NUMAR-133229 format. One record per residue (C-alpha): residue in one letter; residue number from 1; z, x, y; chain. Coordinates in Angstrom, 1 decimal. Example, Ala and Ser with C-alpha at 12.3 -4.5 7.8 and 13.67 -1.06 7.14 Angstrom:
// NUMAR-133229
+------+------+--------+--------+--------+-------+
! resn ! resi !     zz !     xx !     yy ! chain !
+------+------+--------+--------+--------+-------+
!    a !    1 !    7.8 !   12.3 !   -4.5 !     A !
!    s !    2 !    7.1 !   13.7 !   -1.1 !     A !
+------+------+--------+--------+--------+-------+
//
This chain:
// NUMAR-133229
+------+------+--------+--------+--------+-------+
! resn ! resi !     zz !     xx !     yy ! chain !
+------+------+--------+--------+--------+-------+
!    m !    1 !    0.0 !    0.0 !    0.0 !     A !
!    v !    2 !    0.9 !    2.8 !    2.3 !     A !
!    g !    3 !   -2.5 !    4.4 !    1.7 !     A !
!    h !    4 !   -4.3 !    1.4 !    2.9 !     A !
!    l !    5 !   -2.3 !    1.2 !    6.2 !     A !
!    p !    6 !   -4.6 !    3.5 !    8.2 !     A !
!    r !    7 !   -7.6 !    1.4 !    7.2 !     A !
!    v !    8 !   -5.8 !   -1.8 !    8.1 !     A !
!    l !    9 !   -4.8 !   -0.4 !   11.5 !     A !
!    t !   10 !   -8.4 !    0.8 !   12.1 !     A !
!    l !   11 !   -9.7 !   -2.6 !   11.2 !     A !
!    i !   12 !   -7.2 !   -4.3 !   13.6 !     A !
!    t !   13 !   -8.2 !   -1.9 !   16.4 !     A !
!    v !   14 !  -11.9 !   -2.7 !   15.9 !     A !
!    i !   15 !  -11.2 !   -6.4 !   16.0 !     A !
!    i !   16 !   -9.1 !   -6.1 !   19.1 !     A !
!    v !   17 !  -11.8 !   -4.1 !   20.9 !     A !
!    a !   18 !  -14.5 !   -6.6 !   19.8 !     A !
!    l !   19 !  -12.5 !   -9.5 !   21.1 !     A !
!    t !   20 !  -11.8 !   -7.7 !   24.4 !     A !
!    l !   21 !  -15.5 !   -7.1 !   24.9 !     A !
!    s !   22 !  -16.3 !  -10.6 !   24.0 !     A !
!    a !   23 !  -13.7 !  -11.9 !   26.5 !     A !
!    c !   24 !  -15.2 !   -9.8 !   29.2 !     A !
!    g !   25 !  -18.5 !  -11.6 !   28.7 !     A !
!    d !   26 !  -22.0 !  -10.6 !   29.6 !     A !
!    d !   27 !  -22.5 !  -10.4 !   33.4 !     A !
!    r !   28 !  -26.2 !   -9.5 !   33.3 !     A !
!    p !   29 !  -27.4 !  -13.1 !   33.8 !     A !
!    e !   30 !  -25.1 !  -13.3 !   36.8 !     A !
!    q !   31 !  -26.4 !  -10.0 !   38.2 !     A !
!    i !   32 !  -30.0 !  -11.2 !   37.7 !     A !
!    a !   33 !  -29.3 !  -14.4 !   39.6 !     A !
!    k !   34 !  -27.7 !  -12.4 !   42.4 !     A !
!    y !   35 !  -30.7 !  -10.1 !   42.7 !     A !
!    q !   36 !  -33.0 !  -13.2 !   42.7 !     A !
!    q !   37 !  -31.1 !  -14.6 !   45.7 !     A !
!    l !   38 !  -31.1 !  -11.3 !   47.6 !     A !
!    t !   39 !  -34.7 !  -10.6 !   46.8 !     A !
!    q !   40 !  -35.7 !  -14.0 !   48.1 !     A !
!    q !   41 !  -34.0 !  -13.1 !   51.4 !     A !
!    r !   42 !  -35.7 !   -9.7 !   51.5 !     A !
!    l !   43 !  -39.2 !  -11.2 !   50.8 !     A !
!    e !   44 !  -38.7 !  -13.7 !   53.6 !     A !
!    l !   45 !  -37.7 !  -10.9 !   55.9 !     A !
!    l !   46 !  -40.6 !   -8.8 !   54.8 !     A !
!    s !   47 !  -43.0 !  -11.7 !   55.4 !     A !
!    t !   48 !  -41.6 !  -12.2 !   58.9 !     A !
!    s !   49 !  -41.8 !   -8.5 !   59.7 !     A !
!    l !   50 !  -45.5 !   -8.4 !   58.6 !     A !
!    k !   51 !  -46.3 !  -11.5 !   60.6 !     A !
!    d !   52 !  -44.5 !  -10.3 !   63.7 !     A !
!    d !   53 !  -46.1 !   -6.8 !   63.6 !     A !
!    q !   54 !  -42.8 !   -5.0 !   63.0 !     A !
!    l !   55 !  -44.0 !   -2.5 !   60.4 !     A !
!    r !   56 !  -45.6 !    0.6 !   61.8 !     A !
!    n !   57 !  -48.0 !    1.3 !   59.0 !     A !
!    a !   58 !  -49.1 !   -2.3 !   58.8 !     A !
!    n !   59 !  -50.0 !   -2.1 !   62.5 !     A !
!    l !   60 !  -51.8 !    1.2 !   61.9 !     A !
!    l !   61 !  -53.7 !   -0.4 !   59.0 !     A !
!    k !   62 !  -55.0 !   -3.2 !   61.2 !     A !
!    q !   63 !  -56.0 !   -0.8 !   64.0 !     A !
!    y !   64 !  -57.6 !    1.7 !   61.7 !     A !
!    t !   65 !  -59.7 !   -0.9 !   59.8 !     A !
!    s !   66 !  -60.8 !   -2.5 !   63.1 !     A !
!    i !   67 !  -61.8 !    0.8 !   64.6 !     A !
!    l !   68 !  -63.7 !    2.0 !   61.5 !     A !
!    a !   69 !  -65.5 !   -1.3 !   61.0 !     A !
!    k !   70 !  -67.0 !   -1.0 !   64.5 !     A !
!    r !   71 !  -68.1 !    2.5 !   63.8 !     A !
!    q !   72 !  -69.4 !    1.8 !   60.3 !     A !
!    p !   73 !  -70.4 !   -1.9 !   60.0 !     A !
!    d !   74 !  -71.6 !   -1.5 !   56.5 !     A !
!    l !   75 !  -68.0 !   -0.8 !   55.4 !     A !
!    a !   76 !  -66.7 !   -4.0 !   57.1 !     A !
!    p !   77 !  -66.3 !   -6.1 !   53.9 !     A !
!    l !   78 !  -64.3 !   -3.3 !   52.2 !     A !
!    l !   79 !  -62.2 !   -2.6 !   55.4 !     A !
!    d !   80 !  -61.5 !   -6.3 !   55.8 !     A !
!    e !   81 !  -60.1 !   -6.3 !   52.2 !     A !
!    l !   82 !  -58.0 !   -3.3 !   52.9 !     A !
!    a !   83 !  -56.6 !   -4.9 !   56.1 !     A !
!    k !   84 !  -55.1 !   -7.7 !   54.0 !     A !
!    d !   85 !  -52.3 !   -5.3 !   53.0 !     A !
!    a !   86 !  -51.1 !   -5.5 !   56.7 !     A !
!    g !   87 !  -50.2 !   -9.1 !   56.0 !     A !
!    t !   88 !  -48.9 !  -11.3 !   53.3 !     A !
!    d !   89 !  -52.3 !  -12.0 !   51.7 !     A !
!    g !   90 !  -52.7 !   -8.4 !   50.5 !     A !
!    p !   91 !  -52.4 !   -7.4 !   46.8 !     A !
!    m !   92 !  -49.2 !   -5.4 !   47.3 !     A !
!    f !   93 !  -47.2 !   -8.4 !   48.8 !     A !
!    q !   94 !  -48.8 !  -10.8 !   46.4 !     A !
!    s !   95 !  -47.8 !   -8.6 !   43.5 !     A !
!    l !   96 !  -44.1 !   -8.6 !   44.6 !     A !
!    t !   97 !  -44.1 !  -12.4 !   45.0 !     A !
!    r !   98 !  -45.6 !  -12.8 !   41.5 !     A !
!    r !   99 !  -43.1 !  -10.5 !   40.0 !     A !
!    y !  100 !  -40.3 !  -12.4 !   41.8 !     A !
!    k !  101 !  -41.5 !  -15.7 !   40.3 !     A !
!    d !  102 !  -41.9 !  -14.2 !   36.8 !     A !
!    l !  103 !  -38.3 !  -13.0 !   37.0 !     A !
!    s !  104 !  -36.9 !  -16.5 !   36.6 !     A !
!    n !  105 !  -38.4 !  -16.8 !   33.1 !     A !
!    s !  106 !  -36.5 !  -14.6 !   30.5 !     A !
!    a !  107 !  -39.5 !  -15.1 !   28.1 !     A !
!    n !  108 !  -41.4 !  -12.5 !   30.2 !     A !
!    f !  109 !  -39.0 !   -9.7 !   29.2 !     A !
!    v !  110 !  -38.1 !   -8.1 !   25.9 !     A !
!    d !  111 !  -34.4 !   -8.5 !   26.7 !     A !
!    l !  112 !  -31.8 !   -8.9 !   29.4 !     A !
!    d !  113 !  -31.7 !   -5.1 !   30.1 !     A !
!    q !  114 !  -35.4 !   -5.2 !   31.0 !     A !
!    q !  115 !  -35.1 !   -8.3 !   33.1 !     A !
!    l !  116 !  -32.2 !   -6.9 !   35.0 !     A !
!    a !  117 !  -34.0 !   -3.6 !   35.6 !     A !
!    e !  118 !  -37.0 !   -5.6 !   36.9 !     A !
!    a !  119 !  -34.7 !   -7.6 !   39.2 !     A !
!    q !  120 !  -33.3 !   -4.4 !   40.6 !     A !
!    n !  121 !  -36.7 !   -2.8 !   41.2 !     A !
!    i !  122 !  -38.2 !   -5.9 !   42.9 !     A !
!    y !  123 !  -35.2 !   -6.0 !   45.2 !     A !
!    q !  124 !  -35.7 !   -2.4 !   46.2 !     A !
!    a !  125 !  -39.5 !   -2.7 !   46.5 !     A !
!    a !  126 !  -39.1 !   -5.6 !   49.0 !     A !
!    d !  127 !  -37.1 !   -3.4 !   51.4 !     A !
!    t !  128 !  -39.1 !   -3.2 !   54.6 !     A !
!    s !  129 !  -38.7 !    0.6 !   55.0 !     A !
!    l !  130 !  -39.9 !    1.2 !   51.5 !     A !
!    y !  131 !  -42.8 !   -1.2 !   51.9 !     A !
!    n !  132 !  -43.7 !    0.5 !   55.1 !     A !
!    d !  133 !  -43.9 !    3.8 !   53.2 !     A !
!    m !  134 !  -46.0 !    2.0 !   50.5 !     A !
!    l !  135 !  -48.6 !    1.0 !   53.1 !     A !
!    s !  136 !  -49.2 !    4.6 !   53.9 !     A !
!    d !  137 !  -51.6 !    4.7 !   50.9 !     A !
!    p !  138 !  -54.2 !    2.1 !   52.2 !     A !
!    v !  139 !  -53.7 !    3.6 !   55.7 !     A !
!    n !  140 !  -54.6 !    7.0 !   54.4 !     A !
!    v !  141 !  -57.6 !    5.6 !   52.5 !     A !
!    v !  142 !  -59.0 !    4.4 !   55.8 !     A !
!    a !  143 !  -58.1 !    7.7 !   57.5 !     A !
!    d !  144 !  -60.0 !    9.6 !   54.9 !     A !
!    m !  145 !  -63.0 !    7.3 !   55.1 !     A !
!    s !  146 !  -63.2 !    8.1 !   58.8 !     A !
!    k !  147 !  -63.7 !   11.8 !   57.9 !     A !
!    g !  148 !  -60.8 !   13.0 !   60.0 !     A !
!    q !  149 !  -61.4 !   10.8 !   63.0 !     A !
!    l !  150 !  -58.3 !    8.9 !   62.2 !     A !
!    a !  151 !  -55.1 !   10.7 !   61.3 !     A !
!    r !  152 !  -53.2 !   10.4 !   58.1 !     A !
!    v !  153 !  -49.6 !    9.1 !   58.1 !     A !
!    n !  154 !  -46.6 !   10.2 !   56.0 !     A !
!    a !  155 !  -48.9 !   12.8 !   54.4 !     A !
!    i !  156 !  -50.3 !   16.2 !   55.0 !     A !
!    s !  157 !  -54.0 !   16.6 !   55.8 !     A !
!    r !  158 !  -56.7 !   16.1 !   53.3 !     A !
!    e !  159 !  -57.6 !   19.8 !   53.3 !     A !
!    a !  160 !  -54.0 !   21.0 !   53.0 !     A !
!    e !  161 !  -53.4 !   18.6 !   50.1 !     A !
!    a !  162 !  -56.5 !   19.8 !   48.2 !     A !
!    l !  163 !  -55.3 !   23.4 !   48.7 !     A !
!    a !  164 !  -51.7 !   22.7 !   47.7 !     A !
!    n !  165 !  -52.7 !   20.7 !   44.5 !     A !
!    g !  166 !  -55.7 !   22.8 !   43.5 !     A !
!    t !  167 !  -58.1 !   19.8 !   43.7 !     A !
!    d !  168 !  -61.6 !   19.6 !   45.0 !     A !
!    g !  169 !  -60.6 !   17.1 !   47.6 !     A !
!    t !  170 !  -59.9 !   13.4 !   47.5 !     A !
!    e !  171 !  -62.6 !   10.8 !   46.9 !     A !
!    p !  172 !  -62.6 !    7.7 !   49.1 !     A !
!    g !  173 !  -59.9 !    5.3 !   47.8 !     A !
!    s !  174 !  -58.2 !    7.9 !   45.7 !     A !
!    q !  175 !  -54.7 !    7.0 !   46.9 !     A !
!    l !  176 !  -55.2 !    3.6 !   45.3 !     A !
!    v !  177 !  -56.4 !    4.8 !   41.9 !     A !
!    g !  178 !  -53.7 !    4.1 !   39.3 !     A !
!    n !  179 !  -52.1 !    1.4 !   41.3 !     A !
!    p !  180 !  -52.4 !   -1.9 !   39.3 !     A !
!    a !  181 !  -52.6 !   -3.9 !   42.5 !     A !
!    y !  182 !  -56.1 !   -2.6 !   43.1 !     A !
!    g !  183 !  -57.6 !   -2.1 !   39.6 !     A !
!    s !  184 !  -56.9 !   -1.1 !   36.0 !     A !
!    w !  185 !  -57.9 !    1.4 !   33.4 !     A !
!    q !  186 !  -60.6 !   -0.1 !   31.1 !     A !
!    n !  187 !  -62.1 !    1.5 !   27.9 !     A !
!    n !  188 !  -65.8 !    2.1 !   28.0 !     A !
!    s !  189 !  -68.2 !    2.1 !   25.0 !     A !
!    s !  190 !  -67.2 !    5.6 !   24.2 !     A !
!    g !  191 !  -63.5 !    4.8 !   24.1 !     A !
!    m !  192 !  -62.7 !    6.6 !   27.4 !     A !
!    s !  193 !  -60.5 !    5.0 !   30.0 !     A !
!    i !  194 !  -62.3 !    4.4 !   33.3 !     A !
!    w !  195 !  -60.8 !    3.0 !   36.5 !     A !
!    a !  196 !  -62.1 !   -0.5 !   37.2 !     A !
!    w !  197 !  -61.6 !   -1.7 !   40.8 !     A !
!    y !  198 !  -60.7 !   -5.4 !   41.4 !     A !
!    g !  199 !  -63.0 !   -7.5 !   43.6 !     A !
!    m !  200 !  -64.2 !   -6.0 !   46.8 !     A !
!    y !  201 !  -62.5 !   -2.7 !   46.1 !     A !
!    a !  202 !  -65.4 !   -2.1 !   43.7 !     A !
!    m !  203 !  -67.3 !   -0.9 !   46.8 !     A !
!    f !  204 !  -65.4 !    2.4 !   46.4 !     A !
!    s !  205 !  -67.6 !    3.0 !   43.3 !     A !
!    n !  206 !  -70.5 !    3.5 !   45.7 !     A !
!    f !  207 !  -68.9 !    6.7 !   47.0 !     A !
!    s !  208 !  -68.2 !    8.5 !   43.8 !     A !
!    r !  209 !  -68.9 !    8.7 !   40.1 !     A !
!    p !  210 !  -66.8 !    6.6 !   37.7 !     A !
!    i !  211 !  -63.2 !    7.9 !   37.6 !     A !
!    a !  212 !  -62.2 !    8.9 !   34.1 !     A !
!    y !  213 !  -58.5 !    8.8 !   33.2 !     A !
!    d !  214 !  -58.4 !   12.2 !   31.6 !     A !
!    n !  215 !  -60.1 !   14.0 !   34.5 !     A !
!    w !  216 !  -58.0 !   12.0 !   37.1 !     A !
!    s !  217 !  -54.8 !   12.9 !   35.2 !     A !
!    s !  218 !  -55.2 !   16.6 !   35.8 !     A !
!    r !  219 !  -57.0 !   16.5 !   39.2 !     A !
!    r !  220 !  -55.5 !   13.6 !   41.0 !     A !
!    g !  221 !  -54.2 !   14.0 !   44.6 !     A !
!    y !  222 !  -51.0 !   12.8 !   46.2 !     A !
!    s !  223 !  -50.3 !    9.2 !   46.8 !     A !
!    y !  224 !  -47.1 !    7.3 !   47.6 !     A !
!    y !  225 !  -47.5 !    5.0 !   44.7 !     A !
!    n !  226 !  -48.1 !    7.6 !   42.1 !     A !
!    d !  227 !  -45.7 !   10.2 !   43.3 !     A !
!    v !  228 !  -42.8 !    8.3 !   44.9 !     A !
!    g !  229 !  -42.7 !    4.5 !   44.4 !     A !
!    r !  230 !  -44.4 !    3.8 !   41.1 !     A !
!    y !  231 !  -41.4 !    2.6 !   39.1 !     A !
!    r !  232 !  -40.5 !    0.2 !   41.9 !     A !
!    y !  233 !  -44.0 !   -1.2 !   42.4 !     A !
!    t !  234 !  -44.9 !   -1.6 !   38.8 !     A !
!    s !  235 !  -44.0 !   -4.5 !   36.6 !     A !
!    p !  236 !  -42.9 !   -4.0 !   32.9 !     A !
!    k !  237 !  -46.2 !   -5.4 !   31.7 !     A !
!    q !  238 !  -48.1 !   -3.0 !   33.9 !     A !
!    a !  239 !  -45.9 !   -0.1 !   32.9 !     A !
!    t !  240 !  -46.6 !   -0.9 !   29.2 !     A !
!    s !  241 !  -50.4 !   -0.9 !   29.9 !     A !
!    q !  242 !  -50.1 !    2.5 !   31.7 !     A !
!    a !  243 !  -48.2 !    3.9 !   28.8 !     A !
!    k !  244 !  -50.8 !    2.6 !   26.3 !     A !
!    t !  245 !  -53.6 !    4.3 !   28.3 !     A !
!    f !  246 !  -51.7 !    7.6 !   28.2 !     A !
!    e !  247 !  -51.0 !    7.3 !   24.4 !     A !
!    q !  248 !  -54.6 !    6.5 !   23.6 !     A !
!    t !  249 !  -55.9 !    9.4 !   25.7 !     A !
!    k !  250 !  -53.3 !   11.8 !   24.2 !     A !
!    k !  251 !  -54.2 !   10.7 !   20.7 !     A !
!    r !  252 !  -57.9 !   11.4 !   21.4 !     A !
!    f !  253 !  -57.1 !   14.9 !   22.7 !     A !
!    d !  254 !  -54.7 !   15.6 !   19.8 !     A !
!    s !  255 !  -57.5 !   14.8 !   17.4 !     A !
!    q !  256 !  -59.6 !   17.5 !   19.1 !     A !
!    g !  257 !  -56.8 !   20.0 !   19.0 !     A !
!    k !  258 !  -56.3 !   19.8 !   22.8 !     A !
!    r !  259 !  -53.3 !   19.3 !   25.0 !     A !
!    f !  260 !  -53.1 !   16.3 !   27.3 !     A !
!    d !  261 !  -50.3 !   15.8 !   29.9 !     A !
!    s !  262 !  -49.3 !   12.6 !   31.6 !     A !
!    p !  263 !  -50.8 !   12.2 !   35.1 !     A !
!    y !  264 !  -47.2 !   11.8 !   36.3 !     A !
!    a !  265 !  -45.8 !   14.9 !   34.5 !     A !
!    k !  266 !  -46.1 !   16.8 !   37.8 !     A !
!    t !  267 !  -45.4 !   15.4 !   41.2 !     A !
!    r !  268 !  -48.2 !   16.3 !   43.7 !     A !
!    t !  269 !  -47.6 !   17.9 !   47.0 !     A !
!    g !  270 !  -48.4 !   15.8 !   50.1 !     A !
!    s !  271 !  -45.7 !   13.6 !   51.5 !     A !
!    t !  272 !  -44.1 !   14.0 !   54.9 !     A !
!    t !  273 !  -41.7 !   11.9 !   57.1 !     A !
!    l !  274 !  -40.9 !    9.3 !   54.5 !     A !
!    s !  275 !  -38.0 !    6.9 !   55.0 !     A !
!    r !  276 !  -34.5 !    7.8 !   53.8 !     A !
!    q !  277 !  -34.8 !    5.1 !   51.1 !     A !
!    s !  278 !  -37.9 !    6.9 !   49.7 !     A !
!    t !  279 !  -36.7 !   10.5 !   50.0 !     A !
!    s !  280 !  -33.4 !    9.6 !   48.2 !     A !
!    a !  281 !  -35.2 !    7.9 !   45.3 !     A !
!    p !  282 !  -35.4 !    9.7 !   41.9 !     A !
!    k !  283 !  -38.8 !   11.1 !   41.1 !     A !
!    p !  284 !  -41.1 !    8.8 !   39.1 !     A !
!    s !  285 !  -41.5 !   11.4 !   36.3 !     A !
!    s !  286 !  -37.8 !   11.0 !   35.5 !     A !
!    t !  287 !  -37.9 !    7.2 !   35.3 !     A !
!    t !  288 !  -38.3 !    5.3 !   32.1 !     A !
!    r !  289 !  -41.1 !    2.8 !   32.3 !     A !
!    t !  290 !  -42.1 !    1.5 !   28.9 !     A !
!    a !  291 !  -40.8 !   -1.6 !   27.2 !     A !
!    s !  292 !  -40.3 !   -0.4 !   23.7 !     A !
!    s !  293 !  -37.0 !   -0.8 !   21.8 !     A !
!    s !  294 !  -36.2 !    2.9 !   22.2 !     A !
!    s !  295 !  -37.2 !    3.2 !   25.9 !     A !
!    k !  296 !  -36.7 !    0.2 !   28.2 !     A !
!    f !  297 !  -38.1 !   -0.2 !   31.7 !     A !
!    r !  298 !  -35.0 !    0.6 !   33.8 !     A !
!    s !  299 !  -34.2 !    0.9 !   37.4 !     A !
!    n !  300 !  -32.6 !    4.1 !   38.7 !     A !
!    y !  301 !  -30.0 !    2.1 !   40.5 !     A !
!    s !  302 !  -26.6 !    1.7 !   39.0 !     A !
!    k !  303 !  -24.6 !   -1.5 !   39.1 !     A !
!    d !  304 !  -22.2 !   -0.1 !   41.6 !     A !
!    s !  305 !  -24.8 !    0.8 !   44.1 !     A !
!    s !  306 !  -27.3 !   -2.0 !   43.7 !     A !
!    f !  307 !  -25.7 !   -4.3 !   46.2 !     A !
!    r !  308 !  -24.8 !   -1.9 !   48.9 !     A !
!    n !  309 !  -27.5 !   -3.4 !   51.1 !     A !
!    s !  310 !  -26.1 !   -6.9 !   51.4 !     A !
!    s !  311 !  -28.2 !   -9.8 !   52.7 !     A !
!    s !  312 !  -26.6 !   -9.4 !   56.1 !     A !
!    r !  313 !  -27.9 !   -5.9 !   56.4 !     A !
!    t !  314 !  -31.5 !   -6.3 !   55.2 !     A !
!    s !  315 !  -32.7 !   -6.5 !   58.7 !     A !
!    r !  316 !  -32.1 !   -2.8 !   59.0 !     A !
!    g !  317 !  -35.1 !   -2.2 !   56.8 !     A !
!    v !  318 !  -37.5 !   -3.2 !   59.5 !     A !
!    s !  319 !  -39.4 !   -0.1 !   60.5 !     A !
!    r !  320 !  -41.1 !    0.3 !   63.8 !     A !
!    g !  321 !  -41.5 !    4.0 !   64.1 !     A !
!    k !  322 !  -41.0 !    5.8 !   60.8 !     A !
+------+------+--------+--------+--------+-------+
//
């Protein structure tokens, strides 16, 4: 009887711990609901900020597209499409609103962990300072299309970037390649992944050869989306698609005895004067993005820090001069 005492005590301890954890309950649904509430407030503020011309890069995008359209009327349809990102009709804002709506349906996620991580990421992505930084990509696309007549923002010059990253230069629209708001990777008849632009953005194809994933991976230039904000501005479903494209390409290279690295394995040089929110964020390469059982799509924000920016402070995110 005495010999069985340690086992009995161990069993009792396990039961007590289990009951204690059960009594504590699962607070993830409550956290998700709280994020939904705060994100709705942030999206409303962001919408108002865009409509009231309170975001510097949104204003620059309007100005740049208007100036270049007058100088190059043949580009007007494409520039008009790019200008939509300065308002609430653009693909970036619409992507956030879709993700926010999808958040209310748990069936869209593999589990509560993934749903909570997505709630955290959307909340952060809707911050006006971060969104202002995100708009530097379409602004710089237009700047590059002007061939230097319009200055880049939040980024070094095209020539300096090419030198720093060892690339041949950036093709028109390169800052948007890889961003699921503007296109997606599609397999061609040879099994290679080629970037396919959405809608009017397909006009970028007139300026360059088809962009192959394997070449782009090793030669891509800097962009805010790819090098700073990807995990925030990518849904779990989009992240899974990106991971699938990488795995397919890597498998093809492995079969040829060649090495293939992720396009995000190395952060590119190119950013300048980003907001504090962006510069303090973990690098995308250290962020888990897939939705598999062993690697869930998680935010880099802990529970304790997630609500530091309360709804009463979200107005501080409005950026007029970053």
